Backbone as a printed PyTorch tensor [residue, N CA C, xyz], in Angstrom:
tensor([[[  17.6760, -179.0180,  177.6880],
         [  16.3780, -179.0960,  178.3180],
         [  15.3520, -178.4920,  177.3750]],

        [[  14.2700, -179.1860,  177.1730],
         [  13.1640, -178.6560,  176.3870],
         [  12.0930, -178.1780,  177.3490]],

        [[  11.4240, -177.0910,  176.9740],
         [  10.3370, -176.5660,  177.7800],
         [   9.3040, -175.9530,  176.8470]],

        [[   8.1360, -175.7150,  177.3600],
         [   7.0670, -175.1040,  176.5770],
         [   6.8570, -173.6650,  177.0130]],

        [[   6.4120, -172.8480,  176.0910],
         [   6.0240, -171.4770,  176.4150],
         [   4.6160, -171.5450,  176.9970]],

        [[   4.4350, -170.9070,  178.1680],
         [   3.1320, -170.9420,  178.8260],
         [   2.5970, -169.5270,  179.0050]],

        [[   1.2910, -169.4160,  179.1050],
         [   0.6600, -168.1210,  179.3520],
         [   0.7580, -167.7770,  180.8340]],

        [[   1.1390, -166.5240,  181.0930],
         [   1.1940, -165.9980,  182.4500],
         [   0.5110, -164.6400,  182.3910]],

        [[  -0.7710, -164.6030,  182.7040],
         [  -1.5330, -163.3630,  182.5490],
         [  -1.5500, -162.9590,  181.0880]],

        [[  -1.1580, -161.7100,  180.8090],
         [  -1.0970, -161.2340,  179.4250],
         [   0.2580, -161.4940,  178.7800]],

        [[   1.1650, -162.1480,  179.5140],
         [   2.5070, -162.4270,  179.0150],
         [   2.6800, -163.9210,  178.8030]],

        [[   3.8850, -164.2890,  178.4480],
         [   4.2150, -165.6950,  178.2870],
         [   5.5570, -165.9550,  178.9590]],

        [[   5.7540, -167.1630,  179.4680],
         [   6.9850, -167.5010,  180.1710],
         [   7.5520, -168.8210,  179.7080]],

        [[   8.8530, -169.0190,  179.9800],
         [   9.5110, -170.2480,  179.5510],
         [  10.4100, -170.8830,  180.6140]],

        [[  10.6830, -170.2080,  181.7190],
         [  11.6490, -170.7450,  182.6850],
         [  10.9930, -171.7450,  183.6300]],

        [[  11.4330, -172.9990,  183.5970],
         [  10.8870, -174.0060,  184.5090],
         [  11.2940, -173.7210,  185.9590]],

        [[  10.4740, -174.1580,  186.8870],
         [  10.7230, -173.9270,  188.3110],
         [  12.0690, -174.4870,  188.7480]],

        [[  12.5030, -175.6130,  188.1810],
         [  13.7760, -176.2020,  188.5790],
         [  14.9490, -175.2510,  188.2930]],

        [[  14.8950, -174.5180,  187.1870],
         [  15.9500, -173.5450,  186.8840],
         [  15.8650, -172.3380,  187.8040]],

        [[  14.6620, -171.9130,  188.1080],
         [  14.4990, -170.7860,  189.0280],
         [  15.0950, -171.1210,  190.3870]],

        [[  14.8540, -172.3390,  190.8710],
         [  15.4230, -172.7540,  192.1610],
         [  16.9430, -172.8820,  192.0730]],

        [[  17.4360, -173.4700,  190.9820],
         [  18.8710, -173.6820,  190.8280],
         [  19.6400, -172.3640,  190.8640]],

        [[  19.0710, -171.3300,  190.2530],
         [  19.7430, -170.0330,  190.2060],
         [  19.2090, -169.0650,  191.2550]],

        [[  18.4170, -169.5910,  192.1990],
         [  17.8660, -168.8060,  193.3020],
         [  17.1640, -167.5480,  192.8040]],

        [[  16.3130, -167.7210,  191.7880],
         [  15.5390, -166.6170,  191.2180],
         [  14.0990, -166.7090,  191.6930]],

        [[  13.4870, -165.5530,  191.8840],
         [  12.0750, -165.5110,  192.2580],
         [  11.3870, -164.4790,  191.3640]],

        [[  10.0990, -164.2420,  191.6150],
         [   9.3790, -163.2700,  190.7960],
         [   9.8380, -161.8380,  191.0660]],

        [[  10.6960, -161.6330,  192.0510],
         [  11.2430, -160.2990,  192.3200],
         [  12.6920, -160.1600,  191.8410]],

        [[  13.2610, -161.2360,  191.2860],
         [  14.6460, -161.2180,  190.8250],
         [  14.7750, -160.4100,  189.5380]],

        [[  15.9340, -159.7850,  189.3800],
         [  16.2530, -159.0680,  188.1510],
         [  17.2430, -159.9060,  187.3670]],

        [[  16.9890, -160.0710,  186.0820],
         [  17.9010, -160.7920,  185.2070],
         [  18.2570, -159.9020,  184.0280]],

        [[  19.3710, -160.2070,  183.4000],
         [  19.7870, -159.4990,  182.1980],
         [  19.5390, -160.4260,  181.0120]],

        [[  18.8830, -159.9030,  179.9860],
         [  18.5940, -160.6970,  178.7930],
         [  19.2380, -160.0410,  177.5880]],

        [[  19.7770, -160.8820,  176.6980],
         [  20.3450, -160.3760,  175.4580],
         [  20.1740, -161.4390,  174.3800]],

        [[  20.2520, -161.0020,  173.1470],
         [  20.1990, -161.9170,  172.0160],
         [  21.5370, -161.8330,  171.3100]],

        [[  22.1590, -162.9840,  171.0800],
         [  23.4500, -163.0470,  170.4100],
         [  23.4190, -164.1770,  169.3890]],

        [[  23.5820, -163.8300,  168.1330],
         [  23.5700, -164.8320,  167.0480],
         [  22.3280, -165.7160,  167.0860]],

        [[  21.1810, -165.1080,  167.3290],
         [  19.9260, -165.8480,  167.3480],
         [  19.7050, -166.6640,  168.6080]],

        [[  20.5170, -166.4620,  169.6400],
         [  20.3910, -167.1990,  170.8890],
         [  19.9720, -166.2260,  171.9910]],

        [[  18.9520, -166.6040,  172.7570],
         [  18.5230, -165.7840,  173.8910],
         [  19.3760, -166.1660,  175.0970]],

        [[  20.0180, -165.1840,  175.6980],
         [  20.8710, -165.4130,  176.8680],
         [  20.2320, -164.7070,  178.0580]],

        [[  19.9900, -165.4530,  179.1230],
         [  19.4140, -164.9040,  180.3500],
         [  20.4420, -165.0980,  181.4560]],

        [[  20.8760, -163.9980,  182.0780],
         [  21.8840, -164.0710,  183.1380],
         [  21.3240, -163.4550,  184.4130]],

        [[  21.5150, -164.1430,  185.5510],
         [  21.1160, -163.5280,  186.8180],
         [  21.9320, -162.2550,  187.0430]],

        [[  21.2970, -161.2630,  187.6410],
         [  22.0220, -160.0360,  187.9600],
         [  23.0490, -160.3510,  189.0460]],

        [[  24.2700, -159.8170,  188.9110],
         [  25.2730, -160.0830,  189.9590],
         [  24.7810, -159.5860,  191.3130]],

        [[  25.2480, -160.2110,  192.3670],
         [  24.8670, -159.7890,  193.7120],
         [  25.3090, -158.3530,  193.9310]],

        [[  24.4690, -157.6110,  194.5710],
         [  24.7400, -156.2060,  194.8240],
         [  25.8370, -156.0480,  195.8790]],

        [[  26.7060, -155.0690,  195.6840],
         [  27.7090, -154.7290,  196.6710],
         [  29.0320, -155.4600,  196.5400]],

        [[  29.1490, -156.4060,  195.6010],
         [  30.3820, -157.1830,  195.4910],
         [  31.5410, -156.3200,  195.0050]],

        [[  31.3090, -155.4210,  194.0780],
         [  32.3870, -154.5710,  193.5620],
         [  32.9550, -153.7190,  194.6970]],

        [[  32.0870, -153.1600,  195.5060],
         [  32.5340, -152.3340,  196.6240],
         [  33.2680, -153.1790,  197.6720]],

        [[  32.7680, -154.3690,  197.9340],
         [  33.3940, -155.2360,  198.9350],
         [  34.7910, -155.6560,  198.4970]],

        [[  34.9580, -156.0090,  197.2380],
         [  36.2870, -156.4130,  196.7740],
         [  37.2410, -155.2280,  196.7530]],

        [[  36.7360, -154.0510,  196.4710],
         [  37.5780, -152.8530,  196.5180],
         [  38.0590, -152.5950,  197.9390]],

        [[  37.1760, -152.7720,  198.9110],
         [  37.5520, -152.5970,  200.3130],
         [  38.5710, -153.6550,  200.7390]],

        [[  38.3940, -154.8940,  200.2770],
         [  39.3550, -155.9450,  200.6000],
         [  40.7330, -155.5970,  200.0550]],

        [[  40.7650, -155.0950,  198.8220],
         [  42.0380, -154.7290,  198.2090],
         [  42.7020, -153.5940,  198.9900]],

        [[  41.9380, -152.5940,  199.3520],
         [  42.4740, -151.4580,  200.1090],
         [  43.0440, -151.9010,  201.4560]],

        [[  42.4250, -152.9150,  202.0610],
         [  42.8790, -153.4070,  203.3600],
         [  44.0000, -154.4470,  203.2240]],

        [[  44.3750, -154.7860,  201.9710],
         [  45.4070, -155.8000,  201.7570],
         [  44.9420, -157.2020,  202.0750]],

        [[  43.6350, -157.4250,  202.0070],
         [  43.0570, -158.7140,  202.3690],
         [  42.6180, -159.4970,  201.1310]],

        [[  43.3280, -159.3360,  200.0260],
         [  42.9470, -160.0260,  198.7970],
         [  44.0790, -160.8750,  198.2300]],

        [[  44.9340, -161.3940,  199.1100],
         [  46.0340, -162.2370,  198.6470],
         [  45.5090, -163.6360,  198.3240]],

        [[  46.2740, -164.3640,  197.5130],
         [  45.8870, -165.7170,  197.1340],
         [  45.9420, -166.6370,  198.3480]],

        [[  44.9650, -167.5220,  198.4540],
         [  44.9600, -168.4830,  199.5440],
         [  45.8440, -169.6810,  199.2310]],

        [[  45.9780, -169.9930,  197.9590],
         [  46.8220, -171.0990,  197.5200],
         [  47.9140, -170.5310,  196.6330]],

        [[  49.0940, -171.0980,  196.7100],
         [  50.1920, -170.6390,  195.8800],
         [  50.0170, -171.0530,  194.4270]],

        [[  50.9430, -170.6150,  193.6060],
         [  50.9220, -171.0100,  192.2020],
         [  51.0920, -172.5180,  192.0960]],

        [[  50.5170, -173.0840,  191.0790],
         [  50.6760, -174.5200,  190.8470],
         [  51.6630, -174.7210,  189.7190]],

        [[  52.4090, -175.7340,  189.6230],
         [  52.4520, -176.8160,  190.6030],
         [  53.2490, -176.4260,  191.8360]],

        [[  52.9240, -177.0710,  192.9330],
         [  53.6780, -176.8440,  194.1700],
         [  54.4740, -178.1040,  194.5060]],

        [[  55.1730, -178.1020,  195.6110],
         [  56.0600, -179.2210,  195.9600],
         [  55.3030, -180.5430,  196.0960]],

        [[  54.1180, -180.5080,  196.7270],
         [  53.3750, -181.7670,  196.8870],
         [  52.9060, -182.2980,  195.5430]],

        [[  52.6150, -181.4070,  194.5900],
         [  52.2420, -181.8660,  193.2520],
         [  53.3900, -182.6270,  192.6160]],

        [[  54.6210, -182.1530,  192.8110],
         [  55.7820, -182.8180,  192.2210],
         [  55.9470, -184.2260,  192.7710]],

        [[  55.5860, -184.4280,  194.0550],
         [  55.7060, -185.7390,  194.6690],
         [  54.5680, -186.6680,  194.2600]],

        [[  53.3680, -186.1450,  194.0880],
         [  52.1860, -186.9650,  193.8470],
         [  51.9330, -187.2760,  192.3850]],

        [[  52.4390, -186.4720,  191.4640],
         [  52.1320, -186.6320,  190.0610],
         [  53.3570, -187.1350,  189.2860]],

        [[  53.0930, -187.8390,  188.2440],
         [  54.1510, -188.2500,  187.3380],
         [  54.1430, -187.2910,  186.1780]],

        [[  55.2670, -186.5830,  185.9640],
         [  55.3240, -185.5650,  184.9090],
         [  55.9990, -186.1230,  183.6780]]])
């Protein structure tokens, strides 16, 4: 995707509205920016509280796999190996 740098007050911006909507970002969102090998990387900040929630799930024993390891028996019937 190509985009133009635009003036926003005393700053400049580059993120098109379609990307902001796709990643559910607004003017109050926090993002992480870094430069790696001359490439600008912009990452949405992870949702807050997920680390704590997964820790609680693990403590409660509620973090087992929903699907077994693959291949399973139905895979053996449906696929040609």
